[in-house]
C-alpha positions in Angstrom: 0.0 0.0 0.0 1.4 3.3 -1.0 1.7 6.4 1.4 1.5 10.1 0.6 5.0 11.7 0.6 5.8 14.4 3.3 8.7 16.8 3.6 11.6 15.4 5.6 12.7 17.1 8.8 16.3 17.1 7.6 15.4 18.9 4.4 13.7 21.7 6.4 16.7 22.1 8.7 19.1 22.4 5.7 16.9 25.0 4.0 16.7 27.1 7.3 20.5 27.0 7.6 21.0 28.1 4.0 18.5 31.0 4.4 20.1 32.1 7.7 23.6 32.0 6.2 22.5 34.2 3.2 20.8 36.8 5.5 23.7 36.9 7.8 26.1 37.4 4.9 24.0 40.3 3.6 23.9 41.9 7.0 27.7 41.6 7.5 28.5 42.9 4.1 26.1 45.9 4.7 27.7 46.6 8.0 31.2 46.4 6.6 30.3 48.8 3.8 28.7 51.3 6.3 31.7 51.1 8.6 34.1 51.7 5.7 32.2 54.7 4.4 31.8 56.1 8.0 35.5 55.8 8.7 36.4 57.5 5.4 34.3 60.5 6.3 35.5 60.6 9.9 39.2 59.5 9.9 40.0 61.3 13.2 37.5 59.1 15.1 39.1 55.8 14.2 39.2 53.3 17.0 42.5 52.1 18.3 42.8 48.4 19.1 44.6 47.9 22.4 47.7 45.7 22.3 47.7 42.4 24.1 48.2 42.9 27.9 47.2 46.5 27.9 44.2 48.0 29.8 41.5 48.7 27.3 40.1 51.5 29.5 43.5 53.3 29.5 43.5 53.2 25.7 40.4 55.4 25.4 41.4 59.0 24.3 40.8 61.7 26.9 38.8 64.9 26.2 40.8 67.8 24.9 41.6 70.4 27.5 39.7 73.6 27.3 41.7 76.3 25.5 40.6 78.9 28.1 42.4 77.5 31.1 45.2 80.1 31.2 43.8 83.1 29.4 40.9 84.5 27.5 40.8 87.4 25.1 38.8 89.4 22.6 39.8 91.4 19.5 37.3 94.3 19.5 35.8 95.3 16.2 37.4 92.2 14.6 36.8 88.6 15.7 34.7 89.3 18.8 33.9 85.7 19.7 35.5 82.3 20.1 38.4 83.3 22.4 36.8 83.1 25.8 35.7 86.7 26.2 32.3 88.0 25.1 31.4 91.7 24.6 28.0 92.4 26.2 26.1 94.7 23.8 22.7 96.3 24.0 23.3 97.8 27.5 22.3 101.4 27.9 25.4 102.5 29.8 27.7 100.2 27.7 27.0 101.5 24.2 29.9 101.4 21.7 30.4 101.6 17.9 32.9 100.2 15.5 35.1 102.9 14.0 38.5 103.3 12.3 41.2 105.2 14.2 44.7 105.5 12.7 43.7 102.9 10.1 42.8 100.3 12.8 39.3 99.0 13.6 38.3 99.5 17.2 35.4 99.9 19.6 34.7 103.6 20.2 33.1 104.8 23.4 31.7 108.4 23.5 30.0 110.4 26.2 26.5 111.3 25.2 23.6 113.0 27.0 24.0 113.2 30.7 26.4 110.3 31.1 29.5 111.0 33.1 31.4 107.7 32.5 32.0 105.3 29.7 31.5 101.6 30.2 32.2 98.4 28.2 31.0 95.1 29.7 32.5 91.6 29.3 31.6 88.1 30.2 34.2 85.4 30.8 33.8 81.8 29.5 32.8 79.4 32.3 35.7 77.1 31.4 38.2 79.8 32.5 36.4 80.3 35.8 36.5 76.6 36.6 40.1 77.2 37.7 40.9 79.5 40.5 40.1 82.9 39.0 40.1 84.8 42.2 43.2 86.8 41.1 43.7 87.7 37.4 45.6 90.1 35.2 43.5 92.2 32.8 45.4 93.9 30.0 43.6 96.6 27.9 44.9 98.1 24.7 43.5 101.6 24.3 43.9 104.9 22.5 43.1 108.1 24.4 42.4 111.3 22.4 41.7 113.2 25.6 42.9 113.3 29.2 41.0 111.5 32.0 41.1 108.2 34.0 40.4 104.6 33.2 39.8 101.6 35.4 38.2 98.1 35.8 35.3 97.1 37.9 35.0 93.4 38.6 32.3 91.2 40.3 33.8 90.3 43.7 32.6 88.1 46.5 30.1 89.7 49.0 31.8 90.9 52.2 30.9 93.2 55.0 34.2 94.9 54.4 33.5 95.5 50.7 31.2 98.2 49.6 29.4 97.4 46.3 31.0 94.1 45.7 29.5 93.7 42.2 31.5 96.7 40.9 34.8 96.5 42.9 37.8 98.5 41.7 40.8 96.6 40.4 44.1 98.3 41.3 44.2 102.1 41.1 42.6 103.8 38.0 45.1 104.7 35.3 45.6 108.3 34.2 44.8 109.0 30.5 47.2 111.6 29.1 45.5 112.3 25.8 48.5 110.8 23.9 46.5 109.8 20.8 48.5 106.7 20.4 47.8 103.0 21.1 48.9 102.0 24.6 48.4 99.1 27.1 47.2 99.3 30.7 47.4 96.4 33.1 45.0 95.9 36.0 45.1 93.2 38.8 42.1 92.0 40.7 42.3 91.3 44.4 41.8 87.7 45.8 38.1 88.1 46.1 37.1 88.0 42.4 33.9 85.9 42.0 32.7 86.5 38.4 29.1 85.5 39.1 27.7 87.4 36.1 26.0 90.0 38.4 26.9 93.1 36.5 24.7 94.7 33.8 23.8 92.2 31.1 25.2 89.3 33.1 28.8 90.7 32.8 31.7 89.6 34.9 33.7 92.9 34.6 33.6 96.2 32.9 36.2 98.7 31.7 35.2 102.2 32.7 36.6 105.6 31.8 36.0 109.3 32.6 37.0 111.0 29.4 35.0 112.3 26.4 36.2 109.6 23.9 38.0 106.3 24.3 39.0 103.6 21.7 39.5 100.0 22.8 41.1 97.3 20.7 42.3 94.2 22.6 41.4 92.9 26.0 43.1 89.8 27.6 42.4 88.2 31.0 45.1 85.9 32.4 45.3 83.7 35.5 47.9 84.8 37.9 49.2 83.5 41.2 47.2 85.0 44.1 49.3 87.2 46.5 48.6 84.6 49.2 50.5 81.9 47.2 53.7 84.0 47.4 53.9 83.4 51.2 55.2 80.2 52.6 55.1 81.1 56.3 52.0 81.7 58.5 51.8 84.6 60.9 48.2 84.1 62.2 49.4 83.6 65.8 51.9 86.4 66.0 51.5 90.0 67.2 54.1 91.6 64.9 55.4 91.3 61.3 58.4 93.2 59.8 60.9 93.4 57.0 64.6 94.3 57.2 65.2 96.4 54.0 68.4 95.7 52.0 68.5 92.2 53.5 65.0 91.0 52.8 64.0 87.4 53.4 61.7 85.6 50.8 58.8 86.0 53.2 60.1 89.2 54.7 59.1 88.0 58.2 55.5 88.7 57.3 56.0 92.0 55.4 56.9 92.4 51.7 58.5 95.5 50.2 57.0 95.8 46.7 59.7 97.0 44.3 58.4 96.0 40.9 56.1 99.0 40.4 57.9 101.9 38.8 56.3 104.3 41.2 57.8 102.4 44.2 61.3 101.6 42.8 64.1 101.6 45.4 67.8 100.6 45.4 69.8 98.7 47.9 72.6 100.8 49.5 74.8 100.9 52.6 74.5 103.9 55.0 77.1 104.0 57.7 77.8 100.3 57.0 74.2 99.3 57.3 72.3 97.8 54.3 69.0 99.6 53.5 66.7 100.7 50.7 67.2 104.1 49.2 64.2 105.9 47.8 65.7 108.4 45.4 63.6 110.0 42.6 65.2 113.4 42.7 67.0 113.0 39.4 63.7 112.3 37.7 62.4 115.7 38.8 59.7 114.2 41.0 58.1 116.1 43.8 57.5 113.0 45.9 58.2 109.3 45.9 56.7 106.2 47.6 57.7 102.8 49.1 54.9 100.1 49.0 54.4 97.3 51.4 52.1 94.2 51.6 51.2 92.4 54.8 51.1 88.6 55.0 47.4 87.5 54.5 47.5 85.1 57.5 48.4 88.1 59.8 45.4 90.0 58.5 43.0 87.0 58.5 41.6 87.6 62.0 41.1 91.3 61.4 43.6 94.1 61.6 41.7 97.3 62.2 44.1 99.0 64.5 47.9 98.8 64.1 51.1 100.7 64.6 53.8 101.0 61.9 57.4 101.8 62.9 59.8 102.9 60.2 63.5 103.2 60.8 64.8 105.9 58.5 67.9 108.0 57.6 67.4 111.5 56.2 70.5 113.4 54.9 68.7 116.7 54.8 65.3 118.1 55.9 62.6 115.8 54.7 58.9 115.3 55.2 56.9 112.0 55.0 53.6 110.4 55.8 52.0 107.0 55.7 49.0 106.2 53.5 47.1 103.0 54.2 44.2 101.0 52.9 41.3 101.9 55.2 37.9 103.3 55.8 37.1 107.0 56.2 33.7 106.7 57.9 31.6 104.6 55.4 33.9 105.4 52.5 36.7 103.1 51.4 40.0 105.0 50.9 43.0 103.2 49.3 45.4 106.0 50.4 44.2 107.2 53.8 46.9 109.4 55.3 48.3 109.4 58.8 51.2 111.4 60.3 54.0 110.2 62.6 53.4 110.3 66.3 54.5 113.6 67.9 55.9 115.0 64.6 55.8 118.6 63.4 53.3 119.1 60.7 54.3 120.5 57.3 51.4 121.6 55.1 52.1 122.0 51.4 50.2 124.2 49.0 48.0 121.3 47.9 46.6 121.2 51.4 48.3 117.8 52.1 49.9 117.4 55.6 53.2 115.7 56.1 55.4 114.9 59.1 58.7 116.7 59.2 61.6 114.3 60.0 62.6 115.3 63.5 66.1 113.9 63.2 68.7 114.3 60.4 72.0 112.7 59.7 71.5 109.4 61.7 69.2 106.5 62.0 65.9 107.3 63.7 62.4 105.8 64.2 59.0 107.3 63.4 55.8 105.6 64.6 52.4 105.8 62.9 49.1 104.7 64.5 46.5 103.4 62.1 42.8 103.0 62.9 39.9 101.8 60.7 42.3 99.8 58.5 41.0 97.2 56.1 44.2 96.2 54.2 42.6 94.7 51.1 45.7 95.1 49.0 44.0 97.9 47.1 47.0 100.1 46.5 49.4 99.8 43.5 50.8 96.4 43.0 48.5 95.0 45.7 50.1 97.0 48.5 48.4 97.5 51.9 50.2 100.8 52.7 52.9 103.0 51.4 55.4 105.6 52.9 55.5 108.8 50.9 58.5 111.2 51.1 58.9 114.8 50.0 61.4 115.5 48.5 61.8 111.8 47.3 65.1 111.1 49.0 64.9 108.8 52.0 66.7 105.7 53.3 64.7 103.0 55.1 66.0 100.1 57.1 63.3 98.3 59.1 59.5 98.5 58.9 57.5 96.9 61.7 53.7 96.4 61.9 52.2 95.6 65.3 48.7 94.8 66.3 46.9 97.3 68.6 43.8 96.4 70.6 42.5 99.9 70.4 43.4 103.2 68.8 46.8 104.5 70.0 47.4 101.5 72.4 50.3 99.1 71.9 50.7 95.6 73.2 
């Protein structure tokens, strides 16, 4: 008896394997073609195969470091983006136009209406602020057709000792001479810079000027070591800091004499066999000269409102001097608040400024100044806390000592 024929199980299995193989081959060929084309278009993203025995994780390429870690800049009126600084436009008190001056494109700021100051606002790339940006160097290239002043206001940390922290002054304003030529000005912020985008338009800082017209071309912001990083010794538990001039130590025993600013330049000399610093600006035709000093931050950390400053000096002829410190005059912050030496005869000049007449001439002597309402924010030139100003500018200094005082005029 015959039976109806049926498909064999083995035949179905063979057919399935053949179909599966054909489909797999098509998929693999398609994937290979896609990968080949993709790699041709993106050669920089090729995958490196780790060598035997190496850690595959370590072979993965790391993200490229941000180009804004060290400095950010902007070329005004040219390429005003892509370099870490952004010009904030559309602000009423920060208006500017692109103009040609001496054949160069620049941003022009002009006083209009009832405005008394010129402003230009900038925002810093967040990548730059990821690093410690509490202390930076701001370089401004400018052309000044007229006389006036120029400065930088930066967004600082809020503090009871800082008035209007959003617009804190960096260094002392620069004098504009009306040179009509391109020049560069450098400003340094204190150690309290925050850059929290709190100024007008979300800016981090602004360049301001009091002059009819000002042209700005390049602005660069660079990380710099904070003044605190220059000190290796702590003086928080001490009652006194000092420096021996002419034989300064790296830490100055808690007090630094700042010699790098041209306004505070001095020379090491010997007077009667004793090393000292000689402030001598007579040959330059100057009416006065200054010596600048910065106090160790740890000594100021607990508050240093009242202090005495002793200076050991040598005057070859009749001289007058005074001390100017970073302090408060009532509710107003004064970078150069004057104080006269204890018990000294007062000499008043035609400008109305009072100075102490050096009581002793021809040998080493000591003058003492008592300071009250001090804040010592490093607000003077070069980040100084106080300076000694001499008229005429010819004075030798040997030792400067700063001592804490519990109350005005008292000494421990």
